[in-house]
N, C-alpha and C positions, 0 to 999 in steps of 0.2 A: 504493500500500500504506500509506496513511495518512501519507506523508511530504509535508510542505508545502514547496514551492519558490517562490521569488520570481523571476518572469521579468524579467531585466535587459535583454534585447534580443532582436531577431529578425534573423536573417541569411539571405542568399540561399544557395542550394545552391552548394557548391564547384564551380568550373569548372577544367578542365585540371589536375587533381590526382590523385595516386594514392590519396588518402584519400577514402573514401566519405563522403557527407554524412550526419552523424548527426542524429537527431531532436532531441537535447538535448545541450548542452555543460555539464558541471558541473566544479567543482573536484575535484582528486584526493582531498582529504580527505573528500569525500562518498562515495567509492566503497564503503567498507565498509557504508554504510547501505543500499545496493542489493544488495550481495552480500558476505556476511561473509568469503568467501574472499579478497577484496581487502584483506588486512590487511598489517601491517608484516612478517610472516614470508613474504609472497608465496606463500600457499598455492595461489592460482589461477595455475598455471604458464603457462597460455596465455591469460591474461586481458587482455593488452594488447600494444601495439607500442611500443617505446622508441626515440625519436629523440634523438640527441645532437648538439648544435651545438658545433663545436670552433673554436679559434682558427686563423687561417690558418697553414698549415705544420705543424700539430700531427700527430703520428704515433701514432694510437691502436694501430696494429698492433704497435708496439714494447712496448705495455703488455699485450699479449694474455695472456702467462703470468701476470702479476700479477692480471689480471681472473679468469682461470681458477682460480687459487689461492683468491681471495676467494669465488668461487662455491662451490667445494667446501666451504669452511668455513661459509658462511652460508646457502646455499640448498639445500633438501632434494632438489630435482631432481638436483643434482650429487652430493650426499652419499650418495644411495642408488644412484648409478651409472646413472641414467636418461639423463643427458647427460654428454658427455665433451669438448665442444669449445666454444670461443667464437668467433663470427664477427661481424665488423663489415662491413656492406654499405653502400657509398656510396649516397646517395639516388638518384643517376642510374641505378643498377643494380637498383633495387627492382622497377620495373614488369616488366622481363623477368627475373624471378628465376631464377637458374641452378639446374639440377638438383641436388638434395641439400639445398637451402634450402627450408624450409617456413614458411608464414605461417598459423598456426592460428586466428587470431581472426576472419577474414573481414571485417576492417575496411578492407582495402586493395584497390584495383583492380590486378589482375595480368594481364599479357598474354602471348601466345605469340609469341615472336620469329619462329619458322618460318612461322606463319600470316600474320603481318603482312608478312613478306618476300614470301610468295606473292602476297598481295593487291597489294603494291607492284609486283611484276613484271607482274601482270595489267594494272594501271593503265598502266604504261609501254608495254606491248604495245598496249593499246587506243589510247593517245595516238599511237603510231607509225602505226597503221592509219589514224587520223583525219587525220594529216598527209599520208600517202600518198594518201588518198582526195581530200583538198583539192587536192593537186598534180595528180592524174589528172583531176579535174573541170575545173581551170583549163586543162590541156593539151587536153582534149576541146573546150573552147569557144574555143581559140586561133584557129581559122579564122574563126569568126563575129566574134570581137572584132577580128581584123585588118581585116576588111571594114568594121566600124564605125569603127575608128580612121582608115582610109583616107578614109572618107566625111567624117569630121570635119575631116581635113586639107584636103579639097577645099573645104569651106565656110568655111575660114579659121581653124580652131582651131590653136593652137600646140603644139609638142611637149611643152613644160613643162606646159601646161594638161591635155593628154591624160594625161601621166604622173601628175599630181596627182589626176586624176579616178579613175584605176585604183587608186592607193594609198588614196584616200578610200573607194572602194567596198569594198576588202578590209578596211579598218579598221572600217567599219560592220558588215560581215558578222561579223567576229571579235568585235566588241563585243556584238552581239545574241546570238551563240553563247555567249559567256561568261556573259551574264545568264541565259540559259536553263539553262546548265550549273549555275550556282550555285543557282537556284531548284529544279531537279530534285534536286540533291545534298541540299538542305535537306529536300525532301519525303521522300527516301529515308533521311534521317538516323536516324529511329527504328528502321528495320529494320537499319541498319548498327550501331547501338548494341547491339541485341540480339545480333547476330552476333559483335561484338567484346567484348561484356560490358563496355562502356565508353561513357560518354555522349559522343556525337559531335554536333557542331553547327557547320555552316559559318558561320552568322551569329555564333555565339558565339566562334569561334576566329579569324576573319579580320576585320580592320577595313578600312574603305575605303582607308586609307593603304597 
């Protein structure tokens, strides 16, 4: 709209954050140039989200009444009776915002705790079935493997060597399975992101360490 800006830097999209990645970051004093309601009187009541960093051990809840009184005297949303309360929500509680708390700006990623818990339960159940399936397959092959181990003993193999061979085989199978699982999870990540309304990436969230 005829406003000239100087690009000072380019940044990558935010990862593992409740804050959605904005197209442009500007200083707060530029806000009225884009929307006149972003003024010192705070006419745009749902124009932004305020994050406050406190000193360790600070108790903001103890100042709740003081904040509420200030709001009533200085902000029209409270003076006309549209709002009646002040709530301070810890950052760790924002993603699973409790009922009764509303985020109007659309600038944050919010999740559904019940839905995530359901998905977690399904994943744990699937993992349990996978473990049982592996045990059943190993048990079904026990007779064949016993004959194999007996043959190896007859041709001079030691017990320790046979034990290490079985452990090595299981380790290789598990390692290949893990690689396949990670690749498949990354392939399905876009679909999971749409389902959760949150950017999911196995490669982005998990390091080799």
